[in-house]
C-alpha positions, 0 to 999 in steps of 0.5 A: 445534513443536506447542506453538509452533503452538498458541500462534500459533493462539491468538494469531491467534484472540485478536487477530482476535476482539478486533479483530472485536468492536471493529470492530462499534463505530460509526465515530464511536467508532473515530475517537475511539479514533484521536484518542487514538492520535494524541495518544499517537503524536504528543505523548506517547512518539511513534511515529518522530516524529523519523524523520517530521520528518527525512524531511519536512524533507529532502524539502522543504528550502525549507519553514520548520520550522512548515510541516514540523511542519504536514505531520507533524502532519496525517500522524499524524492521517490515519495513526491515522484509517486504522487506525480505517478498517481496523479497521471494514473487518473487519466492515463490509459490502462494499456500505458500504465500496465507497462510500468508494473511488472508482476513476477510469480503471479501464477501463485495467486491464480493457482490458489484461486483456481483451486477454490481458495480465497487469497489474502495478499499482504504487503508494506508501504514499499515502492509506489503501492498505489500502482497495485490498483492495476492488478485486476486489469493486468492479471484478470483477478477478482480482487478487493483492496481492504482500506480504512475509510478517510474522515473526509467523505469527499477525499474518501470518495476521491480515493475510492474512485482513483483506486477502483478505476481498473477493476479493484473493488474497495472494501472497508476494513470493518466489513471485510470479515463478514464479506469474505465469510458470507460471499457465496460466489467464486473465490477472490483475492484480498489486498492488505497493507498491514504495516501501519501502526495499529489503532488503540482498539485494533487486535495486535501483537508485538514483534521485532521489526528492524531491531525495534519492538513493534505492534503489528495488526493481527487482523489479517492473520485472524481473517486468514484463519477464519476463512481458510485462505492462502496468504501471499506476500508482495515484494515491491521494488522500483526497477527505474523511475516510474517502473516497479516490480511486484514479486509474489512470495508464499506465506502459506497455502492453508492458514488453518495449518499454521501455528498461532502468530506464524503468518504474522511473523512470516509477514514481518520477516518478508517485510523486513527483507523488502525494506532492506532490499530498498531502504529508501522505498518504505514510507518512513514518514509514518509514525509506526513506533508511536506506541 
């Protein structure tokens, strides 16, 4: 056990040291590396290209094949650029990075918190969602990001360090219910990426997303109901390369005043609008419809 922990600690320190050193390079060089990653992921062996093409084609059945490929190609270009931007965020000052993320209607979240209500903020994998780790710093919020721990403890520790650099507190998905129900201090905001394909044991419901029956994790709604939280959706789009906007849209002010499934249905409707607004920005390589 000690040997395993020592190896994991060595792996974490080595990965972080390498990533930090690379992040010191100019952004132009990192984007150049991202271009090489794009060529590898899209043209050469490829990374889940068949999955991406199938997902886009099924989501937009009226599109011609050339249009489908155009969205897929632009998705890979953006996705590899996201990786370069995440890498830069390891060492770049917050004052520099905050200019790359614009928040619109953020007073909606603050109003709920000032009224003594917890806020559940849900979104999809649109734009560079990792840039949202700047929210606590930029908006002055007490904020938690709900996540599923990685199998590799070294990689899990690395991602936790990167995501918490600007004040974001990470909380495992299995612990969030107890945390929000027993937390006795001031209300806080909880960030949920809720568009993954549910695991076999997850609570889920089936809804229509982009014309396809889709299992959706219902844990976010259950938590909102049990905690009496407000729910807000983040509509994330790209303003230009490396610059993003997150617009806060209301889902409900009091979860207990909504009907069964209403919060999840509104979330899916807003997620669909986010995808249609910028089709290339969604994470098409995820196997959302594998079940």
